[in-house]
C-alpha positions as CSV (number, residue, x, y, z in Angstrom):
1,X,251.6,-77.3,-27.5
2,X,252.2,-80.6,-25.8
3,X,250.9,-82.3,-22.6
4,X,253.6,-80.8,-20.4
5,X,252.6,-77.3,-21.4
6,X,249.0,-78.3,-21.0
7,X,249.5,-79.4,-17.4
8,X,251.5,-76.3,-16.4
9,X,249.8,-73.5,-18.3
10,X,246.1,-74.2,-18.0
11,X,243.6,-71.9,-16.4
12,X,243.2,-72.5,-12.6
13,X,239.5,-72.3,-11.5
14,X,238.7,-69.8,-8.7
15,X,235.6,-71.8,-7.7
16,X,236.3,-75.5,-8.1
17,X,233.4,-77.7,-9.0
18,X,232.4,-81.2,-7.9
19,X,230.6,-83.8,-10.0
20,X,228.1,-86.5,-9.3
21,X,226.0,-89.0,-11.3
22,X,222.3,-89.3,-11.8
23,X,220.4,-92.0,-13.9
24,X,218.1,-90.2,-16.4
25,X,215.8,-92.2,-18.7
26,X,218.3,-95.0,-19.1
27,X,221.3,-92.8,-19.5
28,X,223.9,-92.2,-16.7
29,X,224.2,-88.4,-16.5
30,X,227.2,-86.5,-15.0
31,X,226.2,-83.3,-13.2
32,X,228.6,-80.6,-12.2
33,X,227.9,-78.3,-9.2
34,X,229.5,-75.1,-7.9
35,X,228.5,-73.6,-4.5
36,X,226.7,-74.8,-1.4
37,X,223.5,-76.8,-1.4
38,X,221.8,-74.2,0.7
39,X,222.4,-71.3,-1.7
40,X,219.8,-70.1,-4.3
41,X,219.9,-72.3,-7.4
42,X,220.9,-71.5,-11.0
43,X,220.8,-74.2,-13.7
44,X,223.2,-73.9,-16.7
45,X,222.8,-75.9,-19.9
46,X,225.7,-76.2,-22.4
47,X,225.6,-76.3,-26.2
48,X,226.2,-79.1,-28.7
49,X,229.6,-80.8,-28.7
50,X,230.5,-79.1,-25.4
51,X,230.3,-80.0,-21.8
52,X,229.5,-78.4,-18.4
53,X,233.1,-77.2,-17.8
54,X,232.5,-74.6,-20.5
55,X,230.9,-72.4,-17.8
56,X,233.9,-72.3,-15.4
57,X,235.1,-68.8,-16.5
58,X,231.5,-67.4,-16.2
59,X,231.1,-69.0,-12.8
60,X,234.4,-67.6,-11.6
61,X,233.2,-64.1,-12.6
62,X,230.0,-64.2,-10.6
63,X,229.9,-62.1,-7.4
64,X,226.8,-63.5,-5.8
65,X,226.9,-66.9,-4.1
66,X,224.5,-69.5,-5.6
67,X,224.2,-73.2,-6.1
68,X,225.0,-73.7,-9.7
69,X,224.1,-77.0,-11.3
70,X,225.2,-77.9,-14.9
71,X,224.6,-81.3,-16.5
72,X,226.6,-82.9,-19.3
73,X,223.9,-83.7,-21.9
74,X,223.5,-87.3,-23.1
75,X,226.2,-88.1,-25.6
76,X,228.4,-85.3,-24.2
77,X,231.2,-84.9,-21.6
78,X,231.0,-87.5,-18.8
79,X,227.4,-88.6,-19.5
80,X,226.4,-91.8,-21.3
81,X,225.8,-92.2,-25.0
82,X,222.7,-93.7,-26.6
83,X,222.6,-96.4,-29.3
84,X,221.1,-94.2,-32.0
85,X,220.2,-90.6,-32.6
86,X,219.8,-87.5,-30.3
87,X,216.5,-85.7,-30.8
88,X,215.4,-82.4,-29.4
89,X,212.6,-84.0,-27.4
90,X,215.1,-86.4,-25.7
91,X,217.1,-83.5,-24.3
92,X,213.8,-81.8,-23.2
93,X,212.6,-84.9,-21.4
94,X,216.0,-85.4,-19.8
95,X,215.9,-81.9,-18.5
96,X,212.5,-82.4,-16.9
97,X,214.0,-85.4,-14.9
98,X,217.2,-83.5,-14.0
99,X,215.2,-80.6,-12.7
100,X,213.1,-82.9,-10.5
101,X,216.2,-84.8,-9.2
102,X,218.5,-81.8,-8.6
103,X,216.1,-78.9,-7.7
104,X,213.0,-80.7,-6.4
105,X,210.1,-78.2,-6.4
106,X,212.1,-75.0,-6.1
107,X,211.5,-72.5,-8.9
108,X,214.8,-71.4,-10.4
109,X,216.5,-69.2,-13.0
110,X,217.7,-71.0,-16.2
111,X,220.6,-70.2,-18.5
112,X,221.6,-72.0,-21.7
113,X,224.1,-71.5,-24.4
114,X,223.4,-72.3,-28.1
115,X,221.5,-75.7,-28.2
116,X,221.2,-75.5,-24.4
117,X,219.6,-72.1,-24.7
118,X,217.1,-73.4,-27.2
119,X,216.2,-76.3,-25.0
120,X,216.0,-73.9,-22.0
121,X,213.5,-71.8,-23.9
122,X,211.3,-74.9,-24.7
123,X,211.4,-76.0,-21.1
124,X,210.4,-72.5,-20.0
125,X,207.5,-72.7,-22.3
126,X,206.3,-76.1,-21.2
127,X,207.1,-75.7,-17.5
128,X,206.5,-71.9,-17.0
129,X,205.8,-72.3,-13.3
130,X,209.3,-73.6,-12.7
131,X,211.4,-70.9,-14.4
132,X,211.8,-67.5,-12.7
133,X,214.2,-66.0,-15.2
134,X,215.6,-67.3,-18.6
135,X,219.0,-66.3,-20.1
136,X,219.8,-67.4,-23.7
137,X,223.4,-67.1,-24.8
138,X,223.7,-66.8,-28.6
139,X,220.5,-68.9,-29.1
140,X,217.3,-68.1,-31.0
141,X,216.1,-71.3,-32.4
142,X,217.2,-73.1,-35.6
143,X,219.6,-71.7,-38.1
144,X,218.2,-69.7,-41.0
145,X,214.9,-71.0,-42.0
146,X,214.5,-72.8,-45.3
147,X,211.0,-72.6,-46.8
148,X,209.6,-75.0,-47.7
149,X,211.3,-77.4,-45.3
150,X,213.3,-80.1,-47.1
151,X,211.9,-82.8,-44.8
152,X,212.2,-85.7,-47.4
153,X,215.8,-84.8,-48.3
154,X,216.7,-84.4,-44.6
155,X,215.2,-87.8,-43.7
156,X,217.1,-89.4,-46.6
157,X,220.4,-87.8,-45.5
158,X,219.7,-88.9,-41.9
159,X,219.4,-92.6,-43.1
160,X,222.8,-92.3,-44.8
161,X,224.5,-90.8,-41.8
162,X,223.0,-93.4,-39.4
163,X,224.2,-96.2,-41.6
164,X,227.8,-95.0,-41.6
165,X,230.2,-95.9,-38.7
166,X,230.9,-93.2,-36.2
167,X,234.3,-91.6,-36.6
168,X,236.4,-89.8,-34.1
169,X,238.9,-87.1,-34.8
170,X,242.0,-87.9,-32.8
171,X,244.7,-85.6,-31.5
172,X,248.3,-86.5,-30.5
173,X,248.1,-84.6,-27.2
174,X,245.9,-82.2,-25.1
175,X,247.9,-79.3,-26.4
176,X,246.8,-80.1,-30.0
177,X,243.2,-80.1,-28.8
178,X,243.7,-76.6,-27.2
179,X,245.2,-75.4,-30.5
180,X,242.1,-76.6,-32.3
181,X,239.9,-74.6,-29.9
182,X,242.0,-71.5,-30.5
183,X,241.8,-72.1,-34.3
184,X,238.0,-72.1,-34.0
185,X,238.0,-69.0,-31.7
186,X,241.1,-66.8,-32.0
187,X,239.8,-64.7,-29.0
188,X,240.3,-67.7,-26.7
189,X,243.5,-67.3,-24.8
190,X,245.9,-70.2,-24.3
191,X,245.3,-70.8,-20.6
192,X,241.5,-71.1,-21.0
193,X,241.9,-73.2,-24.1
194,X,244.2,-75.6,-22.2
195,X,241.7,-75.8,-19.3
196,X,238.8,-76.6,-21.7
197,X,240.8,-79.2,-23.6
198,X,242.1,-80.8,-20.4
199,X,238.5,-81.1,-19.0
200,X,237.2,-82.5,-22.2
201,X,240.0,-84.8,-23.4
202,X,239.4,-88.6,-23.4
203,X,242.4,-90.9,-24.0
204,X,242.1,-93.7,-26.6
205,X,243.6,-97.2,-26.6
206,X,245.6,-96.5,-29.8
207,X,247.2,-93.4,-28.2
208,X,246.2,-89.8,-28.3
209,X,243.0,-88.1,-27.3
210,X,239.5,-87.3,-28.6
211,X,236.6,-85.0,-27.7
212,X,234.1,-86.5,-25.3
213,X,230.9,-86.2,-27.4
214,X,229.3,-89.0,-29.3
215,X,230.0,-88.5,-33.1
216,X,226.5,-89.7,-33.8
217,X,225.1,-86.5,-32.1
218,X,225.6,-84.7,-35.4
219,X,223.4,-87.3,-37.2
220,X,220.3,-86.1,-35.3
221,X,217.8,-83.6,-36.6
222,X,215.7,-81.2,-34.6
223,X,211.9,-81.7,-34.6
224,X,211.2,-78.0,-34.8
225,X,211.8,-76.6,-38.3
226,X,210.1,-73.2,-38.7
227,X,210.2,-69.9,-36.9
228,X,206.4,-70.1,-36.4
229,X,206.8,-73.4,-34.5
230,X,209.6,-72.0,-32.3
231,X,207.5,-68.8,-31.8
232,X,204.4,-70.8,-30.6
233,X,206.6,-72.1,-27.8
234,X,208.3,-68.8,-27.0
235,X,205.0,-67.0,-26.7
236,X,204.1,-69.3,-23.7
237,X,207.2,-68.3,-21.7
238,X,206.1,-66.3,-18.7
239,X,209.5,-65.5,-17.1
240,X,211.5,-62.4,-18.1
241,X,214.0,-63.4,-20.8
242,X,217.5,-62.0,-21.4
243,X,219.1,-62.9,-24.8
244,X,222.8,-62.1,-25.2
245,X,224.0,-62.5,-28.8
246,X,227.6,-62.5,-30.1
247,X,229.0,-59.7,-32.3
248,X,230.6,-62.3,-34.6
249,X,228.0,-65.0,-35.1
250,X,228.6,-68.3,-36.8
251,X,228.1,-68.4,-40.6
252,X,224.4,-69.0,-41.5
253,X,223.3,-68.7,-37.9
254,X,219.9,-67.0,-37.3
255,X,221.5,-64.9,-34.6
256,X,223.6,-63.2,-37.3
257,X,220.8,-62.0,-39.5
258,X,219.1,-58.9,-38.0
259,X,215.9,-59.5,-40.0
260,X,215.7,-63.1,-38.7
261,X,216.4,-61.9,-35.1
262,X,213.7,-59.2,-35.2
263,X,211.2,-61.6,-36.6
264,X,211.8,-63.9,-33.6
265,X,211.9,-61.2,-30.9
266,X,208.2,-60.5,-31.4
267,X,207.2,-63.9,-30.0
268,X,208.6,-63.2,-26.5
269,X,206.4,-61.4,-23.9
270,X,209.2,-59.9,-21.7
271,X,212.5,-59.7,-23.4
272,X,215.8,-57.8,-23.0
273,X,218.4,-58.3,-25.7
274,X,221.9,-57.1,-26.7
275,X,224.8,-58.0,-28.9
276,X,228.0,-58.2,-27.0
277,X,231.0,-56.6,-28.7
278,X,234.2,-58.5,-29.4
279,X,232.6,-61.9,-28.9
280,X,232.2,-65.1,-31.0
281,X,229.6,-67.8,-30.5
282,X,231.2,-68.8,-27.2
283,X,230.7,-65.3,-25.7
284,X,231.0,-66.8,-22.1
285,X,234.6,-67.7,-23.0
286,X,235.5,-64.4,-24.7
287,X,234.1,-61.9,-22.2
288,X,233.0,-63.8,-19.1
289,X,233.3,-60.8,-16.7
290,X,231.0,-58.4,-18.5
291,X,228.6,-61.3,-19.3
292,X,228.5,-62.2,-15.7
293,X,227.8,-58.6,-14.6
294,X,224.9,-58.3,-17.0
295,X,223.5,-61.8,-16.1
296,X,223.7,-61.0,-12.3
297,X,222.1,-57.6,-12.7
298,X,219.3,-59.2,-14.7
299,X,218.8,-62.1,-12.1
300,X,218.9,-59.8,-9.1
301,X,216.8,-56.9,-10.6
302,X,219.6,-54.5,-10.3
303,X,218.5,-51.0,-11.0
304,X,221.5,-50.5,-13.2
305,X,220.8,-53.4,-15.4
306,X,219.6,-51.5,-18.5
307,X,222.4,-49.0,-18.5
308,X,224.9,-51.9,-18.1
309,X,223.3,-53.7,-21.0
310,X,223.4,-50.5,-23.1
311,X,227.1,-50.0,-22.2
312,X,228.3,-53.6,-22.9
313,X,226.0,-54.4,-25.8
314,X,224.9,-52.7,-29.0
315,X,222.1,-52.8,-31.5
316,X,219.0,-55.0,-31.1
317,X,216.0,-54.0,-29.1
318,X,212.6,-55.7,-29.2
319,X,209.6,-53.6,-30.3
320,X,207.8,-54.5,-27.0
321,X,210.4,-52.9,-24.8
């Protein structure tokens, strides 16, 4: 594809968004919003090396009106970068400020994908009075646990990565970026790939384009290593939780190992879970309409929620159901 194709063939949003800026702990954050300020709130958190526009297809599939707020994390999308690493606690602290600035004292439902889902679960554990419902999309903590934790090796590797200059992968045009997205997820159709690439693309002085996330983001390490540490947090979540997992998880992801998944489920007090068929890690790209139906039924206590979950999803159920 080329730029001409990208401009003419991209997905056209049904519900356009608007963006605004907020200073958060020394970083200029870009925040995206859909809907009217007077509508009930819903906060969306994207995953690593992504941005808030990733939720456009899901938002377009919602039937209920709400005020949807979605920030670009530090080092991602239109938000500022930091001179160093990106630690899990930084994102959690940023989220606490964003909630105060965007939603004041209003309790709200919280949805996060991948890294955003993990951070959402930590926030729900540490600020349980703020979160009314929690939805986690293909997120259940770290990747497969390594025991014992190779902390000395990981710190040594971190020093090497931080001492190396950041490198961008560049693309000749936006169409090439869309091709890369389809290569990573063959289920993604061309119109949606072009929309995501166009929203994310940043031009460079030498010509061509790059993705909008800071390359140094990958140099950071999480500060939670074990399932037991994640579980201690999850056990404090008071809100009902919905976990939607993909049918085709990423290699070595904890969400792809049923034994790992069942071990983690036991830490949640109130959990509904399902694995959506014909989806990859970005299930909100692959099947936004059924995902939106399940999410809205969960948020609005729809009496048909469980049958809908059983129809659209397969497999996993927590023992405490």
